[in-house]
N, C-alpha and C positions, 0 to 999 in steps of 0.2 A: 504494500500500500504506500503510495507516494502522492505528492501534490499533483504531479502530472496525471496520475490516474483519476484523481478527483476532478480535474479540469476536463478530462475526456468523458467521464460519466456525466458531468453537467452539460457539456456540449451535446452529447447523444440524447440526453433526456429532453433538452429544449428542441433539438432538431426533429425528434419524433413526436413533438407536441404532447409531452408528458405521457409517452407511451409506456407500456408495461415491460416487465423484465425480458420477455421473449423478443419483443420488437427492438429493445435497446441492445440486446446481445447480438442479434442478427446485424444491426447497424454497425456495431463496433467490430465484429468479426470480419466485416468486409475489408477492413484496413489494418486493424490492430489485433494483437493477441495478448490479452491481459490474463495473468495467472489468477486463478480462483475468481474469474469474472462473474459467475452466477451469484456467488455469495455477496460480492461487492455491489453488484447491481441491485439485488434485493434490499440490501441495507440502505442504499441510496434512495430507492423508491419509498421505503418506509419512513424516511426522514423528510420527504417532500411534503410541505404543509398543504399545498393545493391538492395533491393526489390523496392525502389522508382525508381531506374535507369532502371530496367528491366520491370517495370509495367507502364512506362510512356505511355500515350495515345497520339497518333499523332492527329494533328488537321485535321479535315475533312472540306475542303473548300466547300463553297456553290456552287451549280451548277449554271453556268452562263446561260444567256438567249440563247435559241436556235437561230441559224441564221434565217433570214427571209425566206431564200430559203427552210428551213425545214418545214415551216408552210404555204406555198403557196399551193393552190389547182391547181394541174396540172395532166395531164395524166402520166402514168408510164414511167419513163426514159426520160421525157422531160428535166429534170435537173438532172444530175447524177454526181457521183464521180467515180474515177478510181484508181486502185492500182494494184501492181504486187505481186504475191506470188511464192515462189520457192527458188532455182531451184528443179526440179524433173527430174529424169532420164527417158529418152525415148529411145527406140530402133528402128532401121531402119525397121526391119521386124522380124517375128517370127523365132525361131530356135536357135540352139546352136551356140555360137561363133559370134553372131551378135554384131556389135559395138553399143554402147549407146552414147547418147549426152545429153546435158543439155537442158531442156525445162522449160517453165514458165507458170504460170496461170495468165491471165489478168481478173481482177474482176471489173465489172461495178455495181454500186448500185444506185438505185433511191433515190433521196434526199427527196421525198415526201412519198412514199409508202414503202421504205426499201426493195423493190424487188431486187433480185440479178441476174446478168447475168455473166456467166463464159465462157471464151474462152481459149483454149490451144494455146500457142505461142511457136514457135520453137527457137526464139532468142530474146535477150534483146536489140534490136536495134530499131531505129526509123521506119524503113521499116516494121519490124515485128509488131510493135504496130499499125501502120496505117492500115495494113491488118486486124488486130483484130478489130479495130475501124470501118472499113467498114462493116465487118460481123455483128457487133453489131448494127449499124445504119440500115442495111438491114433487120434485124430481129425485132428490137424494134422501128423503126421509127426515125424521126429526133430528135436529141439532141441539144437543144438550148444553154445550158450552161453545161460545164464540169469542175469539180474541181479535182485537184490532188496535190500531193506533188511536190517537185522540183527535181524529178529524171531526169537524163540526157536524157533518151529516151523521156520523156514527153516534156522537153524543146525543144529537137530537132524536135519532131512531131509538136509542136505548131509553131515553126519557119517555118517548111516545109509547113504546111497548110496556114500560112499567106503569104508565098511567092507564093503559088499556087493561092490564092485569088487575090494577086496583079497582077499576070500575066494573069488572066482569060480574061481581056478585050482586050489584045493585041495579045498574042502569041498562044492562044488556039482556037480550033474550037468552033462553036456556041453551039453544043451539050454538050461538056465537060464544057464549061463556064457556061451554064445553070445549069448543074448538081451540079457543085461546088457552085454556088450561092444559090441553093436551100438547100444545106447541110451545110451552114455556121454555125459554132459552136464557141461560145465565150468561151475561155479557161481561167480559173482562177487557180492561184497557191496559196497554203497556205503559211504562213510565213516560211522561212528557219529554219531548226532544231526545228520544232514544230510539231512532229507527233501527239500530242494530239488534234491538230486542225482537224485532219482527223480521229477522233475516229469512225465515221460511217463506213468507208471502212476498217479500221483496225479490227473492230469487225467482219466484214464480212469475212476477211481473216482468222481470228481465227476459225470461224465456219466452213469454208471450209476445213481447215487443220484437224479439229476434225473428220470429216467424211472420208477424204482422207486417213489419217493414219490408220484408223480402217478397211478400205476396201482393200487397196492395200498393206499396210505394207511396206516391202522392195522390192516388185515386181517391175520389169521394164516393162512398157507397151509400145505398139506402139502408134503412134499419134492417130490412129482411136480409139484404146481402151481407151486412156486417154480422148479423146473428148466424148466418150460414158459415161464414169464414171463421168465426170464433168457435163454432162447433167442430170444424175440421182441425183447428189449432188445438182444441181441447183433446181431440182424439190422438194427435201427435204427441202431446205432452204426457198423456196417460199411457203411452206405449213405450216410453223411455225405460231402459233397464235400470233397476235399482240394486241389482246384484251383478257380480263380475261375469263377463262373457268369456267363455273358455274357447280353446282352439280344438277341442275334441268334439267331433260330430255326434258322438254317442251320448254326450251330456244333455240333460234336459234344457229346455229354453230358459233364459234368464227371467227372473221375477220382475214384473212391471206393476205399476198402480192399476192397470186394467185388469189384472188377475183378481184384485179385490173387488172389482165392479162387475165384470162379466165372466170371470174365470179364464180370461185370455186377453192378449193385447188387443187394443181397439183397431190397430192397423196391421193387417196380415195379408200377404198375397193370396189370391184365390187358390183354393185347394181342389184339385181335380180328383174325382172318384175313378180310379183306374180299374176297379173291379167291374164297373159297368161299361167301360170303354171297350170298343172292339179291337 
């Protein structure tokens, strides 16, 4: 180690624009042969303040324990999370010059199976969400517990449901009271300003947007067309494997959320009955 070596290392580091050890070694070896060059180069790079600053590694926190609801054995959508995505532009009808309005996507995700249910919503209001929630319950069955963030429409819907449940014994008819009593749902809200607590439905929103942007791009659809596209996206998302795919052809098919809904993936190539074929 000498002063000349230090000058050569400095010149190589600057000429390679703060390059790494391999780049500096290749640059120096083209003209000079320095004894124990690798060790000297690594030592020089570690002392460079700018390289230390830009190569700092961020701390990766340990993953916390899953909530108990994520590990309970229940049927699909018995305990679910909900979130909104959008806005998306919807048109009243087909044809030129038709007025468009803002619509939204209401996403329900099962806390146990990660199955996804999508509903097109025409407004970001409490009434719009209650209508989507009724369609969700009618298709997927009773939802005992529902988790969401602290959106104003969710807060209003929770308050509306609670007021309806409080009035069911006095002001409502027997049929409506019985229906509301049978469809009682416990609403849970995550901590305010903590979207990472709802990572399950946030990842579902990201996956939904992944397909939606590639399918419709900048097109403006009617409500019926959007509902059809969302149903197809829902089938794709519920056909994703949640277990490892093996390379052995004899192994069974990987498990998907669709298995918990219809005992098979929702997207499958058509199967030909070869016994009846000639």
